[in-house]
N, C-alpha and C positions, 0 to 999 in steps of 0.2 A: 746961857741959853745957848743952845747947840747953832751953829750956821748952818746943818743941812738937817733930810729928816733920815733918821734912822731905821732902817730895815730890821725887822727882830724876827722872832717865832715863839709860839707858845707850847705850852708843855700838852695841851688839849689835843691836837695832833696826833699824841700817842695815848689817847683817849683816857687824860686822867689818871694816870697810874698811881699806885700807891709808893712807890719808889720815889718821888718827885725830886728829893736832891741828886739821885743818880740821873735822872731825866734831864736837869736844868744842867748837870755839868754836860751831859751829850750836848745838848744845844749850843753850849758857852764855847764849843770847840767851831763853831761858826757863826755864832751871832752875838753882840755886846748886848743887844736888847733882847730882854726875855720877860714875855708874861708867865703868870705864874696863876692857872685856872683852879680853886678850891674846890671841885666837884668830884662825886662819885668817889673812887678810892683817896684820891687826894686830899678831898676833904677831910676824911676820917684819919688819914696820916698824921695831918695837922692839929685839927680840932678835939680830936681824941684821945690825942698825947698827954699821958702824965705831965705835970709841972717841968720835972727833971728831962723828959725825952722833948718837950717843947723848948726848952731853953737850950738843947743841944741840935736841933733843927735850927736854930734862929741863929747861933754862934756859926754853924756849919754855912747858911747862907751867906753871912755878912763875910766872912773867911773866904768864899768863894768870888762875891762881888769884888773886894780887896785886891786878889790876887789876880784877877781876871779881867777887870774893870768893869765889869757888869753894871749896867741898870734895870731895876726890876721894875714891872708893873705889876698889879694884883688883879683877877678878874674873879669877882666873888660870884657864889653857885647861884644858877639860873633856873634850875628845875629842882622838882621834889620839894619835901617840905620845907617851910618858912623860907621860902625866895618869891613871897609876892606880896610889894609894897604897894600895892594899890587894891589891896583885898577888902571886900566887905565886911567881913568876921574882923573885929575888933581884936581879937586873941592871936588871930595868924597873921594878921598886919605886926603887930608889937613884936609876935617872936621873927617874923622875917626881918625887922628892924635889927631887934639883938644879932642875927647872924650876919648881917651887914657889918653891923658894929663890930665884930670879931675880922673879919675880914680887913676892916680899916687899922685894928690894933695890930693884925699881922702884917700887916703892908708897913706901918710906922717900924716895928720890930727890926723888918729886913731892911728899912731904908729905902722902901719901894716910894715913889712920887705920885702916884695913880692907884685908883683903885675903879673899876670898871662894874656897872651894875646894871642888869634889866630893870625895867620898870614893875614888871607882873603882869596878870590878866587883866582881862576890861571888865569882866562880870557884866557886861551889858549897860555899863554906864557911858556917859557922855564924855566928850573931850575935856570940859569944863570940870566934870565931876573927876576924872581922872588926874587932871594936873592938881587939883585941888588935894586929893588923897596923895598922890605921890611927893608933892611939896612937903605936907606933913610929916610923912615917913623919912624923907630926907633930913628936915630940918631935926626930927630927933634921934638919928641916926649922929649925925654931927657933934649935937650936944652931947652924948653919950661919951663919944669919943675925944680926948684931948690930942688932936695927932694934925696940929697945924701945917704940916710940910705935907701932908697927906691930900691931895685932891680928888673929890668924888664926882666921876663922871657919870652921866648916864645914856647908854647904849640905843641909837636909833633901830626899833625893830625892822624886819620885813614881812612882807605878804605870805600868804598860802599857809599860817600858822594861825586859825582862827581864833583863838583863846586868847592872843597875846595883843597887849596893849601897845597900837601903833601909833603912834602921835604925830601931827603934821609939823613942817620945819616951825612955823611960827608958834607951836604948843612947845615943841622941844626949848627953842630959844625962850620963850617964857618961863620955863623950869629953870634955867641956868639962872635970869633974872632974879627970881622969885627966890632963890637958896643959896646961891652964889656959886653952883656947881659948872660941870663943861660937858661936854659932848663928847662922847665915845662913836665917831663915825664909822660905822660899819657899812664898806662899801657893797658888800655883797647886799645886805638888808637893803641898803638905799636903790639897789640896781633894780631891785625885785618891785619896787614899789612905783620908781620911776626910770622907766627902762629906756626910752629912746636916750642919744646920746648928748644932743644939746641939751635938754630940758636935766640929764643927769650932771653935767658939768655945772650948769646953771645952780643945781642944789646942792651940790660939794661947794662951789663959791660962797651961796648965801650961810650956809652952817658953817664954813671954816673959822669966821672970827670967833666963833664960842667952841669950837673943836680944840680939844687937849690931849686926845688920844686917836689913834686911827685903828680899824680892824680892815687887814688886808687878805682877799683870796679873789677866784674868778668865778664865774657863773656864765652859762647861758640864759642870756635873758629872755622872758621875765623870769625865768625859775628862781625861787630859794634854795639854792643847792651849792655848798660852799665846795669847789671845784681847786686842784692845785694851779697855781699861778701857769697859763698857757694853754690850759685845757678848754677856757671858754670865750668868749665873746668881750671882754670888758675893757676899756681904753685906759687899761691903769698907769700906763707912761702919762697919758694927757691928764688922767687926775692928780697923778703926784705933780706934774707940773703944775696946775692949778691951783692946788693946795700950796706950793712953796710961794707960787706968784702974790699970794694973799696972805703970806708972813707965816704959815706954821712950820715948825720946827723941831716938831716932838718925836714921838715912836710911830712906825707905820707896822704894825703886827700881824704877822701872816697865822692865822688860827682857824681853828673850825675843820675837824675832820668829818668825812663822809664814806658811810661805806661804799665800798668797791675800789676805793684809792689806798695806795701803803701811805705810811710814815714818809718813806723815802721819797716818793713822788711829789708828797709837799714840801718836802726840803730841796729836792733837786729843781722844782718849778721857782721858789723862793730865792735861792741861790741866783740862779739863770736871772731872774728878772733884777734882783739885785744888781749883779754883774751890770748888765744891760743900761742900768739906771745911771751906776757911778760915773758913767763917761757925761752926763749933763752936768755932773757936780752938785745935782741936789740931793745927793742920797750917799749915805754912808753905811 
């Protein structure tokens, strides 16, 4: 277990480019913890590769990790076909399980320890129905893939995206207990639902015991818009301190690009925040 929280960076800041390896190589010049989101062109590069090409991709990722002491995590595709684990349609739900299983296999192949997934859309189901559907899909995914060293994490969703499944803290924790998964705590998403600072810090502390991965970003509350760190009003230093205070020692990945900002602005914000936090001894 790490003694500190590790600040990292995601390839989705670069809008999931097809050249996944080169993007990860660029990120690795600044960060040891790197999240690989398999969406858009990045998904095509990995999942549409011929067997020999896929083997070469895996070898390259493993070699880079060994050479540069990298720690990978994987973010499964979260929009488009077969990304709806709570779908009412049985075939779509099963196809979504199968696609998520491929992300777990990829994570296992490259030595990643965490795979993050979104729950899917609510389809006008109540929370009890959503928890039941999601738990079923997650169990089926874990059953398909023999990857005991990879932990599946369900990300909490934000407001202002009306089709998404937004679970309250109790339901999010119930999923963890039912299936044995963790929470990917997305701070921007949480702040769009619980925007007042005291309540936000309380929600972070309540979810922290089940949190195994963190997504970092900034926003102007209560908007659900991922901004470069320093461009919003989130109390990110206090959030990191609260997480560390209840024992969280995993990755905190800066991720999610929004139009109007450049990847370089996200990178600069992440590096400046890490430098400020390193003085506390809580972050590396």
